[in-house]
DORO-60600 format. One line per 2 residues: number of its first residue (from 1); for each residue z, y, x of N, C-alpha, C, O. Coordinates in pm, whole numbers. Layout:
% residues N
NUM	Z,Y,X,Z,Y,X,Z,Y,X,Z,Y,X; ... $
% end
This chain:
% residues 39
1	10,-135,101,16,-4,6,4,132,88,106,187,130; -119,183,110,-136,305,165,-89,292,329,-50,389,394 $
3	-98,171,376,-63,143,518,96,161,536,140,178,650; 174,158,437,329,155,445,366,4,436,353,-59,331 $
5	415,-50,553,477,-176,563,622,-213,525,662,-323,488; 690,-104,541,834,-119,509,864,-88,378,781,-18,319 $
7	986,-132,303,997,-126,170,1089,30,185,1066,118,102; 1164,47,265,1235,163,279,1147,274,282,1156,354,189 $
9	1056,294,378,968,385,386,865,413,274,810,523,266; 841,318,194,784,321,68,872,400,-34,831,489,-108 $
11	1006,349,-25,1076,402,-145,1108,571,-103,1105,660,-188; 1138,593,33,1137,726,61,1021,810,45,1041,929,25 $
13	896,764,50,777,834,1,758,852,-141,711,959,-179; 791,755,-234,808,783,-377,904,874,-416,879,954,-506 $
15	1017,874,-357,1110,961,-379,1086,1098,-353,1133,1191,-418; 997,1106,-236,950,1245,-195,838,1296,-286,827,1416,-313 $
17	757,1206,-332,640,1275,-437,727,1295,-568,711,1402,-627; 814,1206,-618,895,1245,-766,973,1395,-738,982,1489,-818 $
19	1021,1387,-613,1092,1526,-603,1015,1652,-596,1068,1759,-628; 895,1646,-556,783,1755,-553,744,1759,-701,738,1866,-761 $
21	718,1647,-759,689,1667,-919,797,1735,-1017,773,1811,-1110; 936,1684,-967,1041,1744,-1015,1058,1903,-1006,1106,1968,-1099 $
23	1016,1954,-894,1035,2106,-869,925,2161,-937,947,2260,-1006; 787,2106,-933,677,2176,-1019,719,2180,-1182,701,2279,-1253 $
25	774,2063,-1223,793,2067,-1344,901,2171,-1380,881,2254,-1468; 1012,2166,-1313,1140,2271,-1340,1053,2407,-1316,1064,2488,-1409 $
27	975,2443,-1217,949,2571,-1213,866,2605,-1341,886,2707,-1408; 776,2518,-1369,703,2549,-1509,784,2582,-1628,768,2681,-1700 $
29	856,2506,-1638,961,2529,-1763,1047,2638,-1747,1073,2712,-1842; 1100,2658,-1617,1180,2788,-1605,1082,2923,-1561,1134,3020,-1505 $
31	977,2920,-1582,880,3027,-1542,908,3155,-1609,930,3263,-1554; 903,3129,-1742,922,3260,-1843,1044,3284,-1887,1051,3368,-1976 $
33	1163,3224,-1844,1285,3240,-1882,1359,3389,-1807,1368,3405,-1685; 1398,3468,-1891,1429,3591,-1828,1539,3575,-1751,1614,3489,-1796 $
35	1574,3623,-1659,1695,3631,-1555,1763,3753,-1596,1866,3763,-1530; 1748,3856,-1682,1808,3959,-1703,1729,4075,-1638,1645,4063,-1548 $
37	1768,4191,-1698,1695,4328,-1642,1707,4367,-1488,1821,4358,-1444; 1631,4398,-1419,1657,4441,-1302,1615,4586,-1279,1519,4637,-1337 $
39	1690,4648,-1195,1667,4799,-1204,1612,4835,-1064,1582,4951,-1037 $
% end
């Protein structure tokens, strides 16, 4: 699978991809939430 021979490396690779997707989803959800007025 993608040249990954060790299970632990594959797990970390999947965790990294899922973390990046989680950040994108979180950013999309929070994009237009007002954080208060800034002066």
